[in-house]
N, C-alpha and C positions, 0 to 999 in steps of 0.2 A: 683334446681337450677345449678345446675353443666351442665345441658343442656343448660341452657341460656349461662355463659359464653363461651361454647364451639362453640355457632351459633354468637356471640356477634363479633369475628373480619371479620363477611362476613355483619354481620348488620348494621354496621356504615359505611362502604362505600354503601351502598343502603342507607342509611340514608340520606350523604351527595349528593348524585345523585338526589333524589328527590326533598330533597329541593332546590337543585340548579336552577334545571327545574321548578319547580313550581315558582321563584323567576324572572328566564327567560322570563317568559311565562306572570305573570302578568307585568314584565316591558313592555312585547312588546303590549300586552296587552291596557296600558296606552300610550305610546310614540302613537301609529297607530290608526287612523279613519276610515281609508278600510277596510271592513272586505268581503270573500266571500260570508257567507252567516252568517247571525244576526246581533248586533249589541254589542256592549259593555260589556252593561249590561247582555245580555245572553250568552258571553262569559265568565264573569267574576264568573257568577253562575254554568257554566258547570266545570268548571277551578277549584274553591273551591270545590264545592261539590265532585267532582272528582280526586281529589288533588294528589292520589296516582297513580300517571303517567299515570293515564287514562285519566284525565280531560286535562292536557298540551298535550298528545299526541293525543287529539280529534280536541284540537284547531291549533295544527301545521298541520293535516292533511286536517280539512276541515274548518276551520275560517281564517286562515291568509292569505292576502292577498299578490300576488305575487308582489315585488319590480319594 
């Protein structure tokens, strides 16, 4: 249990950033209609399955249409 208490100050900001990135990604997916590859359903599945940074990063790298 002491080990968890030692790394907790590092985990809390990481968890906050992770959920903020996931929230912004979901917001972007729901408010935009055009994507480089795939459609809304594909990007929702990818984002939710890989929600530990990988899904949102994949969306912004490969799915987000340039404005």
